[in-house]
C-alpha positions in Angstrom: 9.5 132.5 121.2 7.6 130.4 123.5 8.7 129.7 126.9 9.1 126.2 126.4 11.8 126.9 123.5 13.8 129.6 125.6 15.4 126.9 127.7 15.9 125.0 124.7 18.0 127.9 122.6 20.1 128.7 126.1 21.5 125.5 126.6 22.1 125.1 122.8 24.2 128.0 122.5 26.1 127.3 125.7 26.2 123.8 124.3 27.8 125.5 121.5 30.2 128.2 123.5 31.8 125.4 125.1 32.6 123.4 122.3 33.6 126.1 120.2 37.4 126.1 121.6 39.2 122.7 122.3 40.3 121.4 125.7 44.2 123.3 126.3 47.1 121.1 126.9 47.9 120.7 130.6 51.2 121.9 131.5 53.6 119.3 133.0 52.2 116.4 130.7 54.7 113.6 131.3 55.4 110.7 128.7 52.8 108.3 128.7 50.0 110.5 129.7 47.4 110.5 127.6 44.7 112.8 129.9 45.1 115.6 127.2 44.5 112.8 124.8 41.5 111.8 126.3 40.2 115.4 127.2 40.6 116.3 123.5 38.9 113.9 121.7 36.2 114.1 124.2 35.5 117.3 122.9 36.0 116.7 119.1 33.4 113.6 119.4 31.2 115.8 121.1 31.3 117.9 118.4 31.2 116.1 115.4 28.2 114.3 116.3 26.9 117.5 117.3 27.4 118.6 113.4 26.7 115.3 112.0 23.5 114.7 114.1 25.8 111.1 114.7 24.1 109.2 117.4 26.4 106.5 119.0 30.1 106.6 119.0 32.3 104.4 121.3 36.5 104.5 120.7 39.4 102.5 122.5 42.6 103.3 122.5 45.9 101.2 122.9 49.2 101.4 123.6 51.2 98.1 123.3 49.3 95.8 125.7 47.5 98.0 127.3 44.5 100.3 126.8 44.8 103.7 127.6 41.2 104.7 127.1 37.5 103.5 126.4 34.3 105.4 126.2 31.1 105.1 124.8 29.1 108.6 123.8 25.3 109.1 122.7 23.3 106.1 122.2 23.1 102.5 121.5 19.6 102.6 121.3 17.9 105.8 121.4 14.5 104.4 121.8 14.9 102.9 124.6 17.7 105.2 126.1 20.5 102.5 126.1 23.9 105.0 126.0 26.6 103.9 124.1 29.6 102.5 126.2 33.0 100.3 125.1 30.4 97.4 125.6 28.1 98.1 122.6 28.1 96.2 120.0 28.5 97.8 116.4 28.6 96.3 112.9 31.9 97.2 112.0 31.7 96.8 108.5 34.6 96.1 106.4 37.0 95.8 109.2 35.9 91.7 108.6 38.4 92.2 105.9 41.6 92.2 108.4 40.5 89.4 110.1 39.5 87.1 107.4 42.8 87.8 105.5 44.4 86.9 108.6 42.4 83.5 108.8 43.9 82.8 105.3 47.1 83.9 106.3 46.8 81.7 109.7 46.1 78.5 106.9 48.8 80.0 105.7 51.6 79.1 108.1 50.4 76.0 108.4 50.9 75.0 104.5 47.3 74.2 103.6 47.4 77.7 101.8 49.6 79.2 99.4 49.1 82.3 98.7 50.8 82.9 95.6 49.1 79.6 93.7 46.2 80.2 92.0 43.1 80.5 94.1 41.4 77.5 92.4 44.2 75.2 94.0 42.6 75.9 97.5 39.0 76.2 96.1 38.3 73.9 92.9 34.9 75.3 92.9 36.1 78.7 91.8 36.0 79.3 87.8 35.6 83.2 85.9 35.8 83.9 82.7 38.7 85.9 81.0 39.4 88.4 78.7 43.0 88.3 79.6 44.0 85.3 78.5 48.0 86.1 79.1 47.2 87.8 82.9 48.5 85.7 85.7 46.2 83.7 87.6 43.7 85.2 90.7 45.8 84.5 93.5 44.7 84.9 97.4 47.9 87.3 97.7 46.4 90.0 95.0 42.7 89.2 96.3 44.2 90.5 100.4 45.6 93.0 98.1 42.4 94.2 95.8 44.8 93.7 92.8 43.2 90.6 92.1 41.1 91.7 89.4 37.5 90.2 90.7 34.6 92.2 90.1 33.6 94.5 93.2 30.5 93.0 93.5 27.9 90.6 92.5 25.1 92.3 93.0 22.0 90.3 92.9 21.5 89.3 96.6 24.5 91.2 97.9 22.5 93.6 100.1 19.4 93.0 101.2 17.2 91.3 104.6 17.3 87.8 104.6 20.9 87.4 103.2 21.7 84.0 101.6 24.8 82.0 102.1 28.0 83.9 101.2 29.4 80.5 99.7 26.8 80.7 96.8 29.1 83.6 94.8 31.5 81.0 94.3 28.7 79.3 91.6 27.9 83.0 90.7 30.8 84.1 89.1 31.4 80.9 86.9 28.9 83.2 84.0 31.1 86.8 85.3 34.4 88.2 83.8 37.3 89.3 85.5 37.2 93.0 85.4 40.9 93.8 84.6 43.9 91.4 84.5 45.0 90.4 88.1 48.3 92.9 89.2 47.0 95.5 87.1 45.6 97.9 89.3 43.4 98.7 93.0 40.0 97.3 92.7 38.3 96.6 96.0 36.8 93.4 96.2 33.6 92.2 98.2 33.8 89.2 96.1 37.1 88.5 96.5 36.6 88.3 100.4 33.9 86.2 99.8 36.1 84.0 98.3 38.7 84.2 100.7 36.2 83.1 102.9 34.7 80.3 101.1 38.3 78.9 100.6 39.1 79.3 104.9 36.0 77.2 104.8 37.2 74.7 102.4 40.4 74.4 103.7 39.8 74.1 107.3 36.6 72.0 107.1 34.7 74.3 109.6 32.1 76.7 108.6 33.8 80.1 108.5 31.9 81.5 111.3 33.0 78.9 113.7 36.7 79.0 112.5 36.6 82.7 113.2 35.6 81.8 116.8 37.7 79.0 117.2 41.1 80.4 115.9 40.4 84.4 116.4 37.4 85.3 119.2 38.2 82.7 122.0 42.4 83.1 121.8 41.9 86.8 121.9 39.1 87.0 124.5 36.8 88.7 121.7 33.7 87.7 124.1 31.5 89.7 122.1 31.9 89.6 118.5 30.9 87.5 115.7 30.4 86.6 112.6 26.8 86.8 111.3 25.0 86.8 108.4 21.9 89.3 110.1 23.0 92.1 111.6 21.7 92.8 115.5 22.1 96.5 116.1 20.4 99.6 115.4 21.4 102.3 113.2 20.1 105.5 112.4 20.6 108.5 109.8 20.2 111.9 111.4 19.2 110.2 114.5 16.2 108.4 113.0 16.2 104.6 113.1 16.5 103.0 110.1 16.4 99.6 108.5 19.2 97.6 108.9 20.3 95.5 106.1 22.6 92.6 105.3 25.4 92.0 103.2 25.7 88.4 101.8 29.2 88.5 101.5 30.0 87.8 105.8 33.8 87.2 105.2 33.7 90.8 103.8 31.7 92.8 106.0 29.2 91.3 108.3 31.8 91.2 111.2 30.2 92.7 114.6 32.1 93.8 117.4 32.4 96.1 119.9 36.0 98.4 120.8 37.0 96.5 123.6 37.4 93.1 121.9 39.1 95.1 118.4 40.9 96.5 121.0 42.5 92.7 121.9 42.7 92.1 118.0 44.9 95.4 118.0 47.5 94.2 121.1 48.1 90.9 119.4 49.1 93.0 116.2 51.3 94.9 118.8 52.7 91.5 120.4 54.2 89.8 117.1 51.0 87.9 116.6 50.7 86.4 120.4 47.7 86.7 122.8 48.6 85.6 126.0 50.3 82.5 125.9 49.0 81.8 122.4 50.5 81.9 118.9 47.7 83.2 116.8 49.8 84.4 114.0 53.6 84.4 113.9 55.2 87.8 113.5 56.6 87.2 110.1 52.9 87.0 109.2 52.1 90.1 111.1 55.0 92.0 109.1 54.1 90.5 105.9 50.5 91.7 106.5 51.8 95.6 107.1 53.9 95.5 104.1 53.2 97.2 100.9 52.5 94.8 98.4 51.7 96.8 95.3 54.2 99.8 95.7 56.1 99.0 91.9 52.6 99.1 90.2 52.5 101.8 87.6 48.8 102.6 88.6 49.4 102.5 92.2 50.6 106.5 92.3 50.4 106.6 96.6 47.7 104.6 96.8 49.3 101.9 99.0 47.4 98.5 100.4 48.9 95.5 102.6 47.6 92.0 103.1 44.0 92.8 104.5 45.6 96.3 105.9 45.5 99.8 103.9 48.9 101.4 104.1 47.5 105.0 102.5 44.6 106.8 103.6 45.2 108.2 107.0 48.4 110.5 107.5 50.4 110.9 111.0 53.5 112.9 110.3 56.5 111.8 112.3 54.4 108.1 113.4 55.8 106.3 110.6 53.6 104.0 108.0 49.9 103.8 109.2 47.8 100.9 108.9 44.2 100.7 108.6 40.6 99.7 107.5 37.4 101.1 107.7 34.1 99.7 107.4 31.1 101.7 105.6 27.6 100.1 105.1 25.1 102.7 103.8 24.0 102.8 107.7 26.7 102.7 110.0 30.6 103.4 109.5 33.8 102.0 111.7 38.0 102.9 111.3 40.6 100.9 113.1 43.9 102.2 112.6 47.6 101.4 113.8 51.1 103.0 114.6 52.9 99.3 114.1 56.0 101.3 114.9 55.6 103.4 117.8 52.3 100.4 119.0 49.8 102.9 119.1 46.3 102.2 117.9 42.9 103.4 118.0 39.1 102.1 117.3 36.2 104.1 116.8 32.7 102.2 116.0 29.5 104.4 115.3 25.5 103.4 114.7 25.1 106.4 112.5 25.0 106.9 108.5 26.3 109.9 108.7 29.5 109.7 110.5 31.6 108.4 107.3 34.1 111.8 107.8 34.2 111.9 111.5 35.7 108.4 112.6 38.3 109.0 110.0 38.6 112.4 111.6 38.4 111.0 115.4 41.0 108.2 114.4 43.6 110.3 113.0 43.4 112.8 115.6 43.9 109.9 118.3 47.1 108.5 116.5 48.5 112.4 116.3 47.6 112.9 120.0 48.5 109.6 121.2 52.2 109.7 119.4 53.0 112.8 121.0 51.9 111.9 124.2 54.4 108.6 124.4 57.2 110.2 122.0 57.0 114.1 122.0 57.2 114.0 118.7 54.3 117.2 117.8 54.6 117.9 114.2 54.3 121.6 113.2 50.9 121.6 111.1 51.5 122.1 107.3 49.7 124.8 105.6 47.4 124.2 102.9 49.7 126.5 100.0 47.5 127.4 97.2 49.0 129.2 94.3 47.3 132.0 92.5 44.3 131.0 90.0 44.9 131.5 86.4 42.9 130.7 83.3 42.9 127.6 81.9 45.1 126.9 79.2 44.6 125.7 75.7 46.0 121.9 76.9 43.7 121.7 79.9 40.9 123.1 77.8 41.1 120.2 75.2 41.8 117.6 77.6 39.0 118.5 79.9 36.3 118.4 77.4 34.4 115.2 77.4 33.8 112.7 79.7 35.7 111.1 82.8 35.2 107.9 84.9 36.1 109.6 88.6 35.3 108.2 92.2 31.6 109.3 92.3 30.7 108.3 89.1 30.2 109.2 85.2 31.5 113.6 85.0 30.4 115.3 81.9 33.3 117.9 81.6 32.6 121.0 78.9 35.1 123.7 78.3 32.9 126.1 76.0 32.8 128.8 78.4 36.4 129.0 78.5 36.4 127.4 81.8 36.0 124.0 83.3 33.2 123.0 83.9 31.8 119.8 85.3 28.4 117.8 86.1 28.6 114.5 88.4 25.9 113.0 90.6 23.8 115.5 89.9 25.4 118.7 90.9 27.7 121.0 89.4 31.4 121.4 89.9 34.3 123.8 88.5 37.4 123.0 87.8 40.2 126.0 88.6 44.0 125.9 87.1 46.6 127.2 89.4 50.3 128.7 88.7 51.9 125.4 90.1 49.8 123.6 87.1 47.8 121.8 89.9 43.9 122.4 89.8 41.5 122.8 92.4 37.2 122.1 93.2 34.7 124.5 93.8 31.4 124.1 93.9 28.7 125.9 91.8 25.7 127.0 93.7 22.7 126.5 91.9 24.7 125.6 89.1 26.1 129.0 88.6 28.1 130.0 91.2 31.5 128.8 91.8 32.2 129.0 95.4 34.9 126.7 97.8 33.4 124.6 100.1 35.8 123.0 102.8 35.7 118.9 102.0 37.4 120.4 99.0 40.0 122.3 100.1 42.4 119.9 100.8 42.0 118.5 97.0 44.6 118.9 94.3 44.0 117.7 91.0 47.0 116.7 88.2 47.0 115.2 84.7 48.7 111.8 84.3 49.7 109.6 81.0 50.2 106.1 82.2 50.0 103.0 79.6 48.4 105.3 77.2 45.6 105.9 79.3 44.8 109.8 80.2 44.6 109.8 84.4 43.6 112.8 86.7 45.6 112.4 89.4 44.6 113.2 93.0 46.3 114.7 95.9 44.8 114.9 99.4 47.6 116.3 101.8 50.3 113.6 101.6 48.9 110.7 99.3 47.7 110.4 95.7 45.3 108.3 94.3 43.7 107.5 90.6 40.7 110.3 90.9 39.9 109.7 87.2 40.0 108.6 83.6 39.1 110.3 80.6 36.9 108.0 78.3 37.0 107.7 74.7 33.9 107.0 73.0 33.6 104.2 71.2 31.1 103.2 68.1 28.0 101.9 69.7 26.8 98.5 68.3 23.2 98.8 66.2 22.0 96.3 69.3 22.7 98.6 72.3 21.4 101.5 70.2 17.7 99.9 69.9 17.7 98.9 73.7 18.2 103.0 74.6 15.3 103.5 77.2 14.1 103.5 80.3 14.0 99.7 82.4 12.7 97.9 85.4 15.2 95.0 87.0 12.6 92.2 86.9 13.7 90.1 90.4 12.4 91.6 93.1 14.8 92.6 95.4 14.2 92.1 99.0 16.1 95.5 99.8 17.2 98.8 98.2 16.8 99.3 94.1 17.2 101.9 92.2 13.3 102.8 91.2 15.3 105.2 88.3 17.1 103.0 85.4 17.8 104.9 81.8 20.2 103.4 79.3 21.2 105.8 76.8 23.7 107.7 74.4 25.5 110.7 75.7 28.2 112.5 72.9 28.9 109.2 71.4 29.1 107.2 74.7 26.8 104.7 76.2 25.2 105.5 79.2 23.4 104.1 82.5 22.2 106.1 85.0 19.9 105.3 88.5 18.3 106.9 91.4 17.4 105.4 94.4 14.6 106.2 96.6 16.7 106.9 99.2 18.8 109.5 98.2 17.3 110.9 95.4 18.7 114.3 95.2 22.0 112.2 93.6 22.6 110.8 90.1 24.7 107.8 89.6 25.8 107.5 86.1 28.1 105.2 84.2 29.5 104.8 81.0 30.2 101.8 79.2 32.5 100.6 76.3 31.0 98.2 74.2 33.8 95.0 73.5 31.6 93.0 71.7 28.1 93.0 69.7 26.7 92.0 72.5 28.4 92.9 75.5 30.1 96.3 77.1 32.1 97.0 80.0 31.7 99.6 82.5 34.1 102.2 81.9 37.5 103.4 83.9 39.8 101.6 86.2 39.2 100.8 89.7 36.5 99.9 92.1 32.8 99.1 90.4 34.4 99.0 86.6 34.7 96.6 83.9 31.7 95.2 85.0 30.0 93.7 81.9 26.6 94.6 80.7 25.1 92.1 78.2 22.5 91.8 75.2 20.5 88.2 76.5 17.5 86.7 74.9 14.7 85.5 77.2 10.9 84.2 76.8 11.4 85.7 73.5 12.6 89.3 75.1 15.4 91.0 74.4 16.6 91.6 77.9 19.9 93.2 79.8 21.6 91.2 81.9 24.2 93.1 84.5 25.4 91.6 87.8 23.2 88.7 88.1 20.1 90.9 87.0 18.1 90.9 84.4 16.6 94.2 83.4 13.0 94.9 81.3 13.2 97.5 78.6 9.3 99.6 80.0 7.3 100.0 77.4 6.3 103.9 78.8 
């Protein structure tokens, strides 16, 4: 070992030793004393940044109308040695959706939008095809709660270097179909929020970004926040700078902000919509946005959503409902989370692709510690109790043999070995039944040896039948959500069988694009496969279910499902059309 490496190794060992143990709770702390909260979160953030190679993080804690702590960690600009601070502007991603929903509700208060009438009443240019003629309409309310049935995305022109105007998606959707009947299933939609932004623009007579500046950012004193079509913040992956791409659907994800400004937005929530002497939203609107909108729908399980806010996903025992929204872009991640009953909030922003899990963990711990500091509520940790493993029974072996649409794409599950073996995203897993009827996941190292992995430890799976659909329910902590659905193969039209093979996208893409596209038949199911050069180890598989001789839809329930794959003839050539793209079969 060289003399230059010795000091580095020694300092690394000291750092690891210092990070191994969290700071102790100070004796004699009084209510409202957040010193331990700050010390613990500083330790946790340092640990998460080191473990996940995160370049920069900023955080702010809010107690009612006070910012009790705000701090930056790491770098805003690593190459130029510029430290991250509370004022550092980040890509806040889908936190934008809360603001777009708030703008919609602000106009509803003025009688300019009726959130329970068809969206087309406020935005006459909007139209979309449907296979559900007896279903209800798309409304602003079900758009804000992600139960509109709109496609999750319109992919052509969506994530590029130089995005077009977001309102162009209004015209693009005319040739697309609803993916589900409205008010049927949670299906997260960036397109829906783009339509809401276009509605705000139409009804107010102001460009969307100008409206947000005049009616939210200025009244709230959010001086460093903006909606911008082109991101200006740097981003990193494993501490290496990466090229930043922008989302066309600006009202859905193109919010630029810092933790200082977002702390102001949280304070407004706790003041019943008031900022200083300005009533930005009514107290009734703030409460309605926090109210669970989908509680009585059969496919909800416990995945709850308000208007703009997610009302599940983060659990703080003793804290009451948690309202949150994350922002996940390929190159950066964020989280804003509130305990409305206790008027406590946190915002965490990061500039790193590797921070997705960390921002949620930090936000959850922040709320837990703040609740204890403010109220003295200290819930005892709930140990994860796992009943003994057992062999699969005949019912499980029969049920789990086949294809499943899951949160990570199409999974092929086989029980031929007497075990439940699954292949998904290019990796191998095993589902293990337990005496209590639940199942857990193991990762198969080298595709052979099943081992437990920390990321799967809290996941429990079970089987349910809802409206004739065979559902796999996932339980993570106190939350249940739809983990997947068993797919039933159906006859594949001859026209699709003739087009099985390798494909290329005809349109030039000014951004990330797959370099491997295959349409194939797999045990009676029409399957699409894609790989991206940025993540070559991941294989994205999608199942399709034919709905006519010329159309098939992405199989399954929820976000990214129900989109139409169509056969088209262009320039005397048979092609595939999907989400605005045209695909040509390769000759070899």
